C-alpha positions as protocol buffer text, in pm:
chain_id: "A"
residue {
  index: 1
  type: MET
  ca { x: -1673 y: 6954 z: -1697 }
}
residue {
  index: 2
  type: THR
  ca { x: -1551 y: 7114 z: -2038 }
}
residue {
  index: 3
  type: VAL
  ca { x: -1342 y: 6961 z: -2273 }
}
residue {
  index: 4
  type: LEU
  ca { x: -1211 y: 7231 z: -2586 }
}
residue {
  index: 5
  type: VAL
  ca { x: -994 y: 7080 z: -2864 }
}
residue {
  index: 6
  type: VAL
  ca { x: -850 y: 7347 z: -3100 }
}
residue {
  index: 7
  type: SER
  ca { x: -637 y: 7295 z: -3430 }
}
residue {
  index: 8
  type: LYS
  ca { x: -432 y: 7500 z: -3654 }
}
residue {
  index: 9
  type: VAL
  ca { x: -518 y: 7819 z: -3404 }
}
residue {
  index: 10
  type: PRO
  ca { x: -276 y: 8114 z: -3339 }
}
residue {
  index: 11
  type: ALA
  ca { x: -85 y: 8049 z: -3037 }
}
residue {
  index: 12
  type: ALA
  ca { x: -235 y: 8391 z: -2869 }
}
residue {
  index: 13
  type: LEU
  ca { x: -572 y: 8173 z: -2862 }
}
residue {
  index: 14
  type: ARG
  ca { x: -391 y: 7888 z: -2672 }
}
residue {
  index: 15
  type: GLY
  ca { x: -226 y: 8092 z: -2434 }
}
residue {
  index: 16
  type: ARG
  ca { x: -558 y: 8259 z: -2358 }
}
residue {
  index: 17
  type: LEU
  ca { x: -730 y: 7930 z: -2326 }
}
residue {
  index: 18
  type: THR
  ca { x: -452 y: 7833 z: -2081 }
}
residue {
  index: 19
  type: ARG
  ca { x: -570 y: 8093 z: -1823 }
}
residue {
  index: 20
  type: TRP
  ca { x: -899 y: 7927 z: -1773 }
}
residue {
  index: 21
  type: MET
  ca { x: -814 y: 7583 z: -1853 }
}
residue {
  index: 22
  type: ILE
  ca { x: -553 y: 7300 z: -1832 }
}
residue {
  index: 23
  type: GLN
  ca { x: -395 y: 7219 z: -2160 }
}
residue {
  index: 24
  type: LEU
  ca { x: -330 y: 6803 z: -2144 }
}
residue {
  index: 25
  type: ARG
  ca { x: -176 y: 6776 z: -2486 }
}
residue {
  index: 26
  type: PRO
  ca { x: -148 y: 7022 z: -2766 }
}
residue {
  index: 27
  type: GLY
  ca { x: -469 y: 7190 z: -2857 }
}
residue {
  index: 28
  type: VAL
  ca { x: -672 y: 6979 z: -2579 }
}
residue {
  index: 29
  type: PHE
  ca { x: -764 y: 7145 z: -2276 }
}
residue {
  index: 30
  type: VAL
  ca { x: -1008 y: 7078 z: -1984 }
}
residue {
  index: 31
  type: GLY
  ca { x: -1124 y: 7285 z: -1711 }
}
residue {
  index: 32
  type: THR
  ca { x: -1487 y: 7331 z: -1498 }
}
residue {
  index: 33
  type: MET
  ca { x: -1618 y: 7679 z: -1502 }
}
residue {
  index: 34
  type: SER
  ca { x: -1944 y: 7854 z: -1491 }
}
residue {
  index: 35
  type: HIS
  ca { x: -2173 y: 7850 z: -1796 }
}
residue {
  index: 36
  type: ARG
  ca { x: -2124 y: 8248 z: -1860 }
}
residue {
  index: 37
  type: VAL
  ca { x: -1735 y: 8213 z: -1849 }
}
residue {
  index: 38
  type: ARG
  ca { x: -1770 y: 7896 z: -2060 }
}
residue {
  index: 39
  type: GLU
  ca { x: -1995 y: 8091 z: -2338 }
}
residue {
  index: 40
  type: ARG
  ca { x: -1779 y: 8366 z: -2333 }
}
residue {
  index: 41
  type: LEU
  ca { x: -1454 y: 8163 z: -2398 }
}
residue {
  index: 42
  type: TRP
  ca { x: -1628 y: 7971 z: -2652 }
}
residue {
  index: 43
  type: ALA
  ca { x: -1737 y: 8320 z: -2812 }
}
residue {
  index: 44
  type: ARG
  ca { x: -1410 y: 8431 z: -2819 }
}
residue {
  index: 45
  type: THR
  ca { x: -1256 y: 8137 z: -2931 }
}
residue {
  index: 46
  type: CYS
  ca { x: -1484 y: 8122 z: -3256 }
}
residue {
  index: 47
  type: ILE
  ca { x: -1352 y: 8483 z: -3328 }
}
residue {
  index: 48
  type: ALA
  ca { x: -1011 y: 8396 z: -3302 }
}
residue {
  index: 49
  type: VAL
  ca { x: -987 y: 8048 z: -3486 }
}
residue {
  index: 50
  type: ARG
  ca { x: -881 y: 8224 z: -3815 }
}
residue {
  index: 51
  type: GLY
  ca { x: -868 y: 7879 z: -4075 }
}
residue {
  index: 52
  type: GLY
  ca { x: -848 y: 7659 z: -3785 }
}
residue {
  index: 53
  type: TRP
  ca { x: -1122 y: 7487 z: -3634 }
}
residue {
  index: 54
  type: ALA
  ca { x: -1247 y: 7441 z: -3259 }
}
residue {
  index: 55
  type: LEU
  ca { x: -1468 y: 7165 z: -3085 }
}
residue {
  index: 56
  type: ILE
  ca { x: -1603 y: 7202 z: -2732 }
}
residue {
  index: 57
  type: LEU
  ca { x: -1758 y: 6918 z: -2538 }
}
residue {
  index: 58
  type: VAL
  ca { x: -1974 y: 7027 z: -2257 }
}
residue {
  index: 59
  type: SER
  ca { x: -2165 y: 6807 z: -1967 }
}
residue {
  index: 60
  type: ALA
  ca { x: -2515 y: 6820 z: -2029 }
}
residue {
  index: 61
  type: PRO
  ca { x: -2846 y: 6647 z: -1897 }
}
residue {
  index: 62
  type: THR
  ca { x: -2852 y: 6412 z: -2219 }
}
residue {
  index: 63
  type: GLU
  ca { x: -2819 y: 6045 z: -2285 }
}
residue {
  index: 64
  type: GLN
  ca { x: -2468 y: 6048 z: -2353 }
}
residue {
  index: 65
  type: GLY
  ca { x: -2415 y: 6338 z: -2057 }
}
residue {
  index: 66
  type: PHE
  ca { x: -2253 y: 6584 z: -2296 }
}
residue {
  index: 67
  type: GLU
  ca { x: -2347 y: 6847 z: -2572 }
}
residue {
  index: 68
  type: LEU
  ca { x: -2105 y: 6916 z: -2866 }
}
residue {
  index: 69
  type: ARG
  ca { x: -2056 y: 7200 z: -3078 }
}
residue {
  index: 70
  type: LEU
  ca { x: -1821 y: 7249 z: -3365 }
}
residue {
  index: 71
  type: HIS
  ca { x: -1662 y: 7592 z: -3523 }
}
residue {
  index: 72
  type: GLY
  ca { x: -1454 y: 7622 z: -3830 }
}
residue {
  index: 73
  type: GLU
  ca { x: -1337 y: 7387 z: -4116 }
}
residue {
  index: 74
  type: ALA
  ca { x: -1274 y: 7064 z: -3906 }
}
residue {
  index: 75
  type: PRO
  ca { x: -1197 y: 6716 z: -4054 }
}
residue {
  index: 76
  type: ILE
  ca { x: -1523 y: 6577 z: -3878 }
}
residue {
  index: 77
  type: ALA
  ca { x: -1871 y: 6666 z: -3917 }
}
residue {
  index: 78
  type: LEU
  ca { x: -2109 y: 6617 z: -3599 }
}
residue {
  index: 79
  type: GLU
  ca { x: -2467 y: 6466 z: -3643 }
}
residue {
  index: 80
  type: ASP
  ca { x: -2748 y: 6468 z: -3386 }
}
residue {
  index: 81
  type: PHE
  ca { x: -2918 y: 6129 z: -3437 }
}
residue {
  index: 82
  type: ASP
  ca { x: -3237 y: 6113 z: -3205 }
}
residue {
  index: 83
  type: GLY
  ca { x: -3067 y: 6271 z: -2938 }
}
residue {
  index: 84
  type: LEU
  ca { x: -2684 y: 6088 z: -2968 }
}
residue {
  index: 85
  type: TRP
  ca { x: -2395 y: 6289 z: -3098 }
}
residue {
  index: 86
  type: LEU
  ca { x: -2236 y: 6093 z: -3373 }
}
residue {
  index: 87
  type: VAL
  ca { x: -1898 y: 6190 z: -3540 }
}
residue {
  index: 88
  type: LYS
  ca { x: -1821 y: 6146 z: -3904 }
}
residue {
  index: 89
  type: ARG
  ca { x: -1512 y: 6157 z: -4082 }
}
residue {
  index: 90
  type: ARG
  ca { x: -1488 y: 6390 z: -4399 }
}
residue {
  index: 91
  type: ILE
  ca { x: -1303 y: 6220 z: -4648 }
}
residue {
  index: 92
  type: SER
  ca { x: -1100 y: 6445 z: -4900 }
}
residue {
  index: 93
  type: LEU
  ca { x: -1066 y: 6314 z: -5226 }
}
């Protein structure tokens, strides 16, 4: 299973994502696809973000059962702490 979250992205990107995934809420997409399709979709998403951000969560054989990747200027930061993904909120002053 794959979960893709986008924010502040062009409407065309959201439309393209709905071809492959179900949009649960604005900017939250869920789907099951092959590794090849997922990697190509992620690459195209990273190109189309333009000022927004995207996060992908993919099923993986890890302790938590998933891997995370982040692209763009997100209000969070990801850290791999001994094999566990931790999410840190960025504080803006």
